[in-house]
N, C-alpha and C positions, 0 to 999 in steps of 0.2 A: 481510606473508606473505599471499598468498590461495591458495586451491585452486578449482578449477572441477570442478563435479559435473553430471551430467545429471539432471533432474528427472523424475519425482519420486524424492525421497530416502526410502526407507523405513526405519523403524525394527523392527528385528527383535529378538527376544530370542535371546540365543546358546546360553543353555543348554537341556536337555530333560531328561526324565525319564531317559532310558536314559544321558545324558552319552556318547554315542558320537560326536560329532563332527558330528551331523545340525542343521541349523538348525531352531530349534524351529518349531511350528505358527504360520502368518501370523495373529498376534493382536494386532497394534499398529497403530501409525498412521503418518504422513507427517511429515516434519521441516518445520517453518514457517519462512518467510525474512521478510525484511524489505527494503524499500527507502527510502532517502530522496534528497530533493531539496529545495534551498533557493530561497525567492524573493528578489530582489534589494531592498535596503531601500527602503521608501515612506516618503518625507518631503514630498511635496507633494500636492496634490490630483489625483485620475485620474479618467478617465473609466471608465464600466463596460466591462469587457472581461477577455479572457484575462490570466492572470496568466503570465508566463515562469518556467519552473524549471530549476533547474542541478544537475548533479551537483556534489554536496559535493568543495571543490578545485579547481572549473572556474569559468569565466566566461563558457561559451559555453551557450546556452540550448539544451538537449534536451528531446524530448517525455518523458512520464513513462509507460514502457511496462511491463505485467505480461504473463507467459507465458501462452499459450491453455490454457484449462481450470483458471486459477487460482481459489480460494476465497479470498475476502477477509475477514479477521476484524475487523481494525480499521482506521482512518483517522485521524491524529492530526496535529495541527498544534501544533508546538513554538514557541511565541511567545516567541523570546528576547531581544528588543526591542520594550518596548511604549511607544506615545506617550501622553501626560499626557492627550490629548484625541483622539478621532476621531469624525468623522460618516461612516457608511456603510461599506463594505468587508466586507460580509458576503460569504463564500466561497462559491459552489456547486460542489461536487464532482461530477464526472459519470464513470462508468466504460464505456467503449465507448459513448458519446452519451448513457446514462442516467444523470439527475441523481438520487443517491443520499441527499443531504443538505446541509446547511450547518454552517460552520464560522462563528463571529462574532468576531473579534478583541477583544481587551479592552484596558484601560488599566492593567492590572496583569499582564499576559504569564502565563506559565505554559504546561502541557499542555491543551491543547483537544481533548477528543474527538468526533468526528462521531457524532451521533447519527441513524443511519438512517432515512429516510422509511418509514414502515410500509404498504408496499405488495408485492403479488406481484411485481411488476416488478422492484423494487430487490431483493427477497430473491432474485429468480432470478438477476441479473447478479454479486451479490455471491456466490453458491454456486457460479457457474461464469462467468466473464468472457467465455466464448465459445470457438470452434473457431479462432479466430484469435487473436494477440495484441491485448491491449486497452490503448488508451492512456487514462492518468486525467486530467483537465483540472480546472484550478483557476480559477474565473471569478468577480471580484469586483465588487459594484456600486459605482457612483461613490462615491468619497470627496471629500465637498464640503468637508471641513475636517479638518487635523489639525495638532497640535502635537506634535513629537516625531518618532520613527522608529518605523514598523513594520517587522520583519524576522521571520525563522523558519524553520524546516524542515518541511517535511510527512513523514511515515512511514508507509508502507502495509505492514501485515502479511497476510502472505498465505501458502496453502499451494500450493505449485506441484505440478500433477497433470498426466496426460495430458489432451490436448484434450477427450475426453468425461468428464472430470472423476473417472476412475478412478485409483487410486494403486498399480497394480502396477508394481511397479519392473521395470526393464531387468534380465534375469538371472536373474527370478524363476523359482524351480523347482530352481536349482543348490544343491548342499551342498557344503560345504568339508572332505568326507572325501577 
């Protein structure tokens, strides 16, 4: 079962000192979301280039798109299948065309967290992906040798916000009395 909401989703405190049914003052944050897409297993050498991503449960490649105004908190690669040997394959992650850091696949697998490049440009795009929806891309360097299979899922954790980065929820100012 799934539900659809219009973002941003604000978390409000329901109680207040008077307990009269009025929503408490706006003193909390917004709900965080995640998106996941996987890469097709890599079993042979590949040239440098973009890695196609797929929605989990689908075999059709689709872009990895985040809503406008989002703040990205974490990008991870869940390396579920690791080759016993790999040469190359470092993955550069870009958000809205800005390279934000790299992920290096391993021969042991596991959860690999992107360490963002420490620049103002990277901080700016991670703080707000822009006024339009932003595509996240994953580009690998050439894999010149591989023994086994490299496979996994990318996960991007973000806070969906209004396009200007604000988190004022729709219907804000209403009471439940």
